[in-house]
C-alpha positions as CSV (number, residue, x, y, z in Angstrom):
1,M,0.0,0.0,0.0
2,Y,1.7,3.2,-1.2
3,R,-1.0,5.7,-0.3
4,R,-1.8,6.6,3.3
5,V,-5.5,6.0,3.2
6,W,-7.3,2.7,3.4
7,S,-10.5,0.9,4.4
8,E,-10.7,-2.1,6.6
9,I,-13.4,-4.7,6.0
10,D,-13.9,-6.8,9.1
11,L,-15.1,-10.2,7.9
12,D,-15.4,-11.4,11.5
13,N,-18.0,-8.7,12.0
14,L,-19.7,-9.7,8.8
15,K,-20.0,-13.3,9.9
16,H,-21.2,-12.2,13.4
17,N,-23.9,-10.2,11.7
18,L,-25.0,-13.0,9.4
19,R,-25.1,-15.4,12.3
20,I,-27.4,-13.3,14.5
21,L,-29.5,-12.3,11.5
22,K,-30.1,-15.9,10.6
23,T,-31.0,-16.6,14.2
24,Y,-33.4,-13.5,14.2
25,V,-35.3,-14.7,11.1
26,G,-35.4,-18.3,12.1
27,P,-36.2,-20.8,9.3
28,V,-36.7,-18.1,6.7
29,G,-34.2,-18.0,3.8
30,L,-31.7,-15.1,3.7
31,W,-30.6,-13.4,0.5
32,A,-27.4,-11.4,1.0
33,V,-27.5,-8.2,-1.1
34,V,-24.1,-7.6,-2.6
35,K,-25.0,-5.2,-5.4
36,A,-22.9,-2.0,-5.8
37,D,-19.8,-3.9,-4.9
38,A,-21.5,-5.0,-1.7
39,Y,-22.3,-1.5,-0.7
40,G,-18.7,-0.5,-1.2
41,H,-17.3,-3.4,0.9
42,G,-16.1,-5.6,-2.0
43,S,-18.6,-8.0,-3.5
44,V,-16.2,-10.8,-4.4
45,E,-14.5,-11.0,-0.9
46,I,-17.9,-10.6,0.9
47,S,-19.4,-13.3,-1.2
48,K,-16.5,-15.7,-0.7
49,A,-16.7,-15.2,3.0
50,I,-20.4,-16.1,3.3
51,Q,-21.3,-18.4,0.4
52,N,-20.8,-21.5,2.4
53,S,-22.9,-20.3,5.3
54,N,-26.3,-21.7,4.3
55,I,-27.5,-18.4,2.8
56,R,-30.4,-18.5,0.3
57,G,-28.3,-16.7,-2.3
58,L,-26.9,-13.4,-3.4
59,C,-28.7,-10.4,-4.9
60,V,-27.0,-8.1,-7.5
61,A,-28.1,-5.2,-9.6
62,S,-26.9,-6.3,-13.0
63,L,-25.7,-9.3,-15.1
64,E,-22.2,-7.8,-15.1
65,E,-22.1,-7.9,-11.3
66,A,-23.3,-11.5,-11.4
67,I,-20.8,-12.7,-13.9
68,E,-18.0,-11.1,-11.9
69,L,-19.0,-13.3,-9.0
70,R,-19.2,-16.4,-11.1
71,E,-15.8,-15.7,-12.6
72,N,-14.5,-15.6,-9.0
73,N,-15.8,-19.0,-8.1
74,I,-19.0,-18.0,-6.4
75,K,-21.3,-21.0,-6.6
76,V,-24.5,-20.1,-4.8
77,E,-27.6,-18.8,-6.5
78,I,-27.4,-15.3,-7.8
79,L,-30.5,-13.1,-8.5
80,V,-30.2,-10.1,-10.8
81,L,-32.6,-7.4,-9.5
82,G,-32.2,-5.1,-12.5
83,E,-32.9,-5.6,-16.2
84,T,-31.0,-7.9,-18.5
85,V,-31.5,-7.2,-22.2
86,P,-32.4,-10.1,-24.5
87,E,-28.9,-10.4,-25.8
88,G,-27.8,-11.3,-22.3
89,V,-30.0,-14.4,-21.9
90,P,-27.4,-16.9,-23.2
91,L,-25.0,-15.5,-20.5
92,L,-27.7,-16.0,-17.8
93,Q,-28.0,-19.6,-19.0
94,H,-24.3,-20.3,-19.3
95,H,-23.6,-18.9,-15.8
96,K,-26.8,-20.3,-14.2
97,I,-28.0,-16.9,-13.0
98,T,-31.5,-16.1,-11.9
99,Q,-33.2,-13.1,-13.5
100,C,-35.8,-10.7,-12.3
101,L,-38.8,-10.0,-14.6
102,F,-40.6,-6.7,-14.1
103,R,-42.3,-6.2,-17.5
104,P,-44.5,-8.9,-19.0
105,E,-43.0,-8.3,-22.5
106,H,-39.6,-9.5,-21.2
107,L,-40.7,-13.1,-21.8
108,E,-41.1,-12.7,-25.6
109,G,-37.7,-10.9,-26.0
110,W,-35.8,-13.3,-23.8
111,G,-37.4,-16.3,-25.5
112,K,-36.0,-15.3,-28.9
113,Q,-32.5,-15.3,-27.5
114,L,-32.5,-18.6,-25.6
115,D,-29.6,-21.0,-26.3
116,S,-31.5,-24.3,-27.1
117,N,-28.6,-26.3,-25.8
118,L,-28.9,-24.9,-22.2
119,P,-31.8,-24.8,-19.7
120,A,-33.7,-21.6,-19.5
121,P,-32.8,-19.3,-16.6
122,N,-34.9,-19.3,-13.5
123,I,-37.1,-16.2,-13.2
124,H,-38.3,-14.2,-10.2
125,V,-41.3,-12.0,-11.0
126,K,-41.3,-8.6,-9.3
127,I,-44.7,-7.0,-8.5
128,D,-45.1,-3.2,-8.1
129,T,-46.9,-2.7,-4.8
130,G,-46.4,1.0,-4.4
131,M,-42.9,2.1,-5.1
132,H,-43.7,2.6,-8.8
133,R,-40.2,2.0,-10.0
134,L,-39.9,-1.6,-11.2
135,G,-42.6,-4.2,-11.1
136,V,-45.4,-5.9,-12.9
137,P,-48.8,-4.3,-12.2
138,P,-50.7,-6.7,-9.9
139,A,-53.7,-6.8,-12.3
140,S,-51.5,-8.3,-15.0
141,L,-50.4,-11.4,-13.0
142,K,-53.2,-13.7,-14.4
143,N,-52.1,-13.0,-17.9
144,L,-48.5,-13.4,-17.0
145,A,-49.1,-16.7,-15.4
146,R,-50.7,-18.0,-18.7
147,E,-47.6,-16.8,-20.6
148,F,-45.4,-18.7,-18.3
149,Q,-47.5,-21.8,-18.7
150,K,-47.1,-21.6,-22.4
151,G,-43.4,-20.9,-22.7
152,P,-40.0,-22.2,-21.7
153,F,-39.4,-20.1,-18.6
154,E,-40.3,-21.2,-15.0
155,P,-41.1,-18.6,-12.3
156,T,-39.2,-19.9,-9.3
157,G,-39.8,-16.7,-7.2
158,I,-42.1,-13.8,-6.9
159,F,-41.3,-10.7,-4.9
160,S,-41.8,-7.0,-4.2
161,H,-39.9,-4.2,-2.4
162,F,-40.8,-2.0,0.6
163,H,-39.7,1.6,-0.1
164,V,-40.7,3.2,3.2
165,A,-40.5,0.4,5.7
166,D,-38.3,2.6,8.0
167,T,-40.7,5.6,8.0
168,D,-44.3,4.8,7.0
169,S,-46.2,1.9,8.6
170,K,-49.4,2.6,6.8
171,S,-47.8,2.6,3.3
172,T,-45.7,-0.5,4.2
173,N,-48.7,-2.4,5.4
174,S,-50.5,-1.4,2.2
175,S,-47.7,-2.8,0.1
176,L,-47.8,-6.0,2.0
177,N,-51.5,-6.4,1.6
178,K,-51.3,-5.6,-2.2
179,F,-48.7,-8.3,-2.6
180,R,-50.8,-10.9,-0.8
181,K,-53.9,-9.8,-2.6
182,A,-52.2,-10.1,-6.0
183,L,-51.0,-13.6,-5.2
184,K,-54.5,-14.6,-4.1
185,E,-56.5,-13.1,-6.9
186,S,-54.1,-14.5,-9.6
187,Q,-54.0,-17.9,-7.9
188,W,-50.3,-17.7,-8.4
189,M,-49.2,-20.1,-5.7
190,E,-51.7,-22.7,-6.9
191,K,-50.3,-22.5,-10.4
192,F,-46.6,-22.3,-9.3
193,P,-46.5,-24.0,-5.8
194,K,-42.8,-24.0,-5.6
195,C,-42.5,-20.3,-6.2
196,E,-40.5,-18.5,-3.5
197,R,-42.1,-15.3,-2.0
198,H,-40.0,-12.5,-0.6
199,I,-40.5,-8.8,0.1
200,A,-38.8,-7.9,3.4
201,N,-35.6,-5.7,3.3
202,S,-33.5,-4.6,6.3
203,P,-36.0,-2.1,7.8
204,A,-38.9,-4.5,7.3
205,L,-37.0,-7.2,9.1
206,L,-37.4,-5.1,12.3
207,R,-41.2,-4.9,11.8
208,G,-41.7,-8.6,12.6
209,P,-42.1,-12.1,11.0
210,E,-45.4,-11.2,9.3
211,Y,-43.3,-9.4,6.7
212,Y,-40.8,-12.2,6.1
213,M,-42.7,-14.8,3.9
214,D,-40.3,-17.4,2.5
215,S,-37.1,-15.4,2.5
216,V,-35.8,-11.9,3.2
217,R,-33.2,-9.7,1.4
218,L,-30.7,-8.1,3.6
219,G,-27.9,-5.6,2.8
220,Y,-27.8,-2.6,5.2
221,L,-28.1,-4.7,8.3
222,L,-25.7,-7.3,7.0
223,Y,-23.0,-4.6,6.8
224,G,-23.6,-3.5,10.4
225,S,-25.7,-0.4,9.9
226,K,-28.9,-0.1,11.9
227,P,-32.1,1.3,10.3
228,N,-33.7,4.2,12.0
229,G,-37.4,4.7,11.9
230,I,-40.8,4.4,13.5
231,N,-42.4,1.3,14.9
232,L,-39.3,-0.8,14.3
233,K,-38.5,-3.5,16.8
234,T,-35.2,-3.6,18.7
235,C,-32.3,-4.1,16.2
236,P,-30.2,-7.1,16.7
237,P,-26.6,-6.2,17.8
238,V,-25.0,-6.0,14.4
239,L,-21.4,-4.7,14.1
240,P,-20.0,-2.3,11.5
241,V,-18.0,-4.2,8.8
242,M,-16.3,-1.2,7.2
243,S,-14.0,1.4,8.8
244,V,-11.9,4.0,6.9
245,H,-8.6,5.4,8.0
246,A,-5.8,7.6,6.8
247,R,-2.5,9.1,8.1
248,V,-1.4,12.7,8.6
249,V,0.9,13.6,5.7
250,D,1.7,17.2,6.7
251,R,1.0,20.0,9.2
252,K,0.4,23.7,8.6
253,T,0.0,26.8,10.7
254,I,-2.6,29.2,9.5
255,E,-2.4,32.8,10.7
256,K,-5.4,34.9,11.8
257,G,-7.4,35.9,8.7
258,E,-5.4,33.8,6.3
259,G,-7.1,31.7,3.7
260,F,-6.3,28.1,2.8
261,G,-7.6,25.5,0.4
262,Y,-9.7,26.0,-2.7
263,G,-11.8,29.1,-2.6
264,N,-10.5,30.3,0.8
265,I,-13.9,29.4,2.1
266,K,-12.8,29.4,5.7
267,K,-10.8,31.9,7.7
268,F,-10.1,32.0,11.4
269,N,-10.0,34.8,14.0
270,E,-6.9,33.3,15.6
271,P,-3.9,31.2,14.5
272,K,-4.7,27.6,13.9
273,R,-2.8,24.3,13.4
274,L,-4.0,22.1,10.6
275,A,-3.3,18.5,9.6
276,I,-3.3,17.5,6.0
277,V,-5.1,14.1,5.5
278,P,-4.9,12.3,2.1
279,I,-8.6,11.5,1.5
280,G,-11.0,13.6,-0.6
281,Y,-14.1,13.4,-2.7
282,A,-12.5,11.1,-5.3
283,D,-12.3,8.6,-2.4
284,G,-16.0,9.1,-1.5
285,Y,-15.5,11.8,1.2
286,M,-18.0,14.3,-0.1
287,R,-17.3,18.0,-0.3
288,N,-20.5,18.9,1.6
289,L,-19.1,17.2,4.8
290,T,-16.8,20.2,5.4
291,G,-17.8,22.5,8.2
292,S,-19.8,19.8,10.1
293,A,-17.8,16.5,9.9
294,E,-15.3,15.3,12.4
295,V,-12.5,12.7,12.4
296,L,-10.7,10.9,15.3
297,L,-7.1,11.7,15.9
298,R,-5.2,10.5,18.9
299,G,-8.5,9.3,20.3
300,K,-10.1,12.8,20.1
301,R,-12.6,14.4,17.8
302,A,-11.2,17.1,15.4
303,P,-13.3,19.1,12.9
304,V,-12.8,19.0,9.2
305,V,-12.3,22.6,7.9
306,G,-11.9,24.3,4.6
307,A,-12.6,22.9,1.2
308,I,-12.4,19.2,0.8
309,S,-10.5,18.6,-2.5
310,M,-10.2,15.6,-4.8
311,D,-7.4,14.0,-2.8
312,F,-7.0,15.8,0.5
313,L,-8.8,17.5,3.4
314,Y,-7.8,19.7,6.3
315,V,-8.3,18.9,10.0
316,D,-8.1,21.5,12.8
317,I,-5.7,20.0,15.3
318,S,-5.3,23.2,17.4
319,E,-6.8,21.5,20.5
320,I,-4.8,18.2,20.0
321,P,-1.2,18.7,21.1
322,D,1.8,16.8,19.6
323,V,0.1,15.6,16.4
324,E,2.8,14.0,14.3
325,I,3.1,13.2,10.6
326,G,2.1,9.5,10.3
327,D,-0.6,9.7,13.0
328,K,-3.6,7.6,12.3
329,V,-6.8,9.4,11.4
330,T,-10.1,7.6,11.6
331,I,-12.6,8.8,9.1
332,L,-15.2,6.1,9.9
333,G,-15.0,3.7,12.8
334,K,-13.6,3.4,16.3
335,Q,-10.5,5.0,17.8
336,G,-9.9,5.0,21.5
337,N,-13.2,5.3,23.3
338,D,-15.0,7.2,20.5
339,E,-16.5,6.2,17.2
340,I,-17.5,7.9,13.9
341,T,-20.6,6.0,12.6
342,M,-22.0,5.8,9.1
343,M,-25.1,7.7,10.5
344,D,-22.8,10.5,11.7
345,L,-21.3,10.9,8.2
346,A,-24.8,10.8,6.6
347,L,-26.2,13.5,8.9
348,W,-23.1,15.7,8.4
349,G,-23.3,15.2,4.6
350,K,-27.1,15.7,4.5
351,T,-27.6,12.4,2.8
352,I,-28.5,8.8,3.7
353,P,-26.1,6.1,5.1
354,Y,-26.7,3.9,2.0
355,E,-25.0,6.6,-0.1
356,M,-22.1,7.0,2.3
357,L,-21.6,3.2,2.4
358,C,-21.3,3.0,-1.4
359,S,-19.3,6.2,-1.9
360,F,-16.0,5.0,-0.5
361,G,-15.6,2.5,-3.4
362,K,-12.4,0.9,-4.5
363,R,-10.0,3.9,-4.5
364,P,-9.0,3.6,-0.9
365,P,-7.3,0.1,-0.8
366,R,-9.2,-2.4,1.1
367,Q,-7.7,-4.5,3.8
368,F,-9.8,-7.6,4.6
369,K,-9.5,-9.1,8.0
370,N,-9.6,-12.9,8.2
371,T,-10.4,-13.2,4.5
372,E,-9.8,-17.0,4.5
373,S,-11.7,-17.9,7.6
374,K,-15.0,-19.8,7.1
375,L,-18.3,-19.2,8.9
376,K,-20.2,-22.2,10.2
377,I,-23.7,-21.7,11.3
């Protein structure tokens, strides 16, 4: 590692989270959501760490994400939650990848591209129950069932998605009822009795088992972030999987009234001592964090000041004596008796923790702890 910034991915914490979440949901299947590079944690290493842990499977956003996992020897079932164009169907077949269907006309286009030498891919049908993003209208399920019965594809799953499970009980219950009603009125389960039903995400998990059905899809909780919201049950004691750190690369003294950084956006009424830390918005540390965010240095909180640039930021160390070049700076995670959480960063950046999780990406080198250890549940 030649740059003094890195992220640590604690696979022991990941396995702890998976263990207690599996206990929490009981006999229900658990899909681990590893889309967006496992929310910035590294999808290949995360998948390798948990694929032998009796999980139901892995969820990704695209065929490309699924193929990357297959090419890295990931053997469990993989469900693509986004669209795959007809030309991608032979790849679904070759890599044995399960595909989401959210428009009835998908079947015709996919059918024309099937490789007759390989089995058709399994299909999970998505129903729109209120988010109005992706999903088959509930009223079209009867016709869709007839199309499945005529063609080469088999629906092995049917699902929907809660979009306000952390904030709106009425809307969430409405979505659940629409899902159940759609299955009943279409007689879907009578026609396809082996079809797996799933709708619950991380916030819905904390609403109780009536939301679980046959399986649940967990991402946010799996990575150790705790949903905040109304009417949620006590969160199981998940642990953060990601932490982000850097080291001080230089120190500067700024005189009273002197500008520093792009735009001279901050000036002080007294001399200040600043530490230069090699992380910036290209690493996922957003520009709008300045003026509100803090880091941990020598076990104490220190404010981020001035403009955050592409590769560096400034930290006011005037109240922390004897800071040295090379001192560890914790951007996210624990240092001493204090901790910067993902929720802290989200509040400071006026965004959501999901965005912060995904933002750190691959530029800060990842250090995986206990990569080769295996989880037995």
